[in-house]
Structures are given as C-alpha cells and as structure tokens.
C-alpha positions in Angstrom: 0.0 0.0 0.0 2.7 2.5 1.0 4.8 1.5 -2.1 1.8 2.2 -4.3 1.3 5.6 -2.7 5.0 6.4 -3.0 4.9 5.4 -6.7 1.9 7.6 -7.4 3.6 10.5 -5.6 6.8 10.1 -7.6 4.8 10.0 -10.9 2.9 13.1 -9.9 6.1 14.9 -8.9 7.7 14.0 -12.3 4.6 15.2 -14.2 4.7 18.5 -12.2 8.4 18.9 -12.9 7.9 18.3 -16.7 5.0 20.7 -16.7 7.0 23.4 -15.0 10.0 22.9 -17.4 7.7 23.1 -20.4 5.9 26.2 -19.0 9.2 28.0 -18.3 10.7 26.9 -21.7 7.7 28.0 -23.8 7.0 31.3 -21.9 10.5 32.9 -21.6 9.0 36.4 -21.9 7.0 36.1 -18.8 8.5 37.7 -15.6 9.8 35.1 -13.1 7.6 36.7 -10.5 4.5 35.5 -12.4 5.8 31.9 -12.8 4.1 30.1 -9.9 
C-alpha cells in the first residue's frame, strides 16, 4: 500500500516537474515573479 502511494507520488512529482519545465521553456518572456 505504501509502495503504491509512493509510486503515485513520484509520478505526480515527475509530471509536475515536466509541466514546470515546459511552462518556463515556452514562456520565456513572462517575468519570473508570475511563474508560480
């Protein structure tokens, strides 16, 4: 059970990291203060 939860947490973290990288990469003109 804990392993399953940990796996899901890792997948979510990776997805969030990829989304953040894509957001920063494709919106370079946006001020860093607006990049939440």
